[in-house]
C-alpha positions in Angstrom: -204.9 60.0 73.7 -205.2 62.4 70.8 -205.8 61.1 67.4 -203.0 61.3 65.0 -203.3 62.0 61.3 -202.1 59.3 58.8 -199.1 61.4 57.9 -198.1 61.8 61.4 -198.4 58.0 62.0 -196.2 57.2 59.1 -193.6 59.8 60.3 -193.6 58.1 63.7 -193.2 54.7 62.2 -190.4 55.9 60.1 -188.6 57.5 63.1 -189.0 54.2 65.0 -187.6 52.2 62.0 -184.7 54.5 61.9 -184.1 54.1 65.5 -184.2 50.4 65.3 -181.8 50.4 62.5 -179.5 52.7 64.4 -179.5 50.4 67.5 -179.2 47.2 65.5 -176.2 48.2 63.4 -174.7 50.8 65.8 -174.3 49.0 69.2 -171.5 46.6 68.4 -169.3 49.3 66.8 -170.2 51.6 69.6 -168.9 49.1 72.2 -165.8 48.3 70.1 -165.1 52.0 69.9 -165.5 52.6 73.6 -163.4 49.5 74.4 -160.5 50.8 72.3 -160.8 54.1 73.5 -160.6 53.3 77.1 -157.6 50.8 76.6 -156.9 47.8 78.5 -156.9 47.2 82.1 -153.7 47.4 84.3 -151.8 44.2 83.7 -153.5 43.2 80.3 -152.0 43.8 76.8 -153.3 46.6 74.7 -156.2 45.8 72.4 -155.5 45.9 68.7 -157.6 44.8 65.7 -154.6 42.7 64.5 -153.9 40.7 67.7 -157.3 38.7 67.3 -156.3 37.8 63.5 -152.6 37.0 64.1 -151.7 33.5 65.4 -149.7 33.7 68.7 -146.4 32.1 69.0 
């Protein structure tokens, strides 16, 4: 394996930190977005943000 300079190691470390941050904070919003974009399965009510917060009667 080739030796990396100190600057290259720092850049790779920064890149991995940014990737880790993106995965940690982006996964749940991505799943929610894809779920709302796809819509409900046949026979199920449409998903809405307010339906989880409103008491059902």
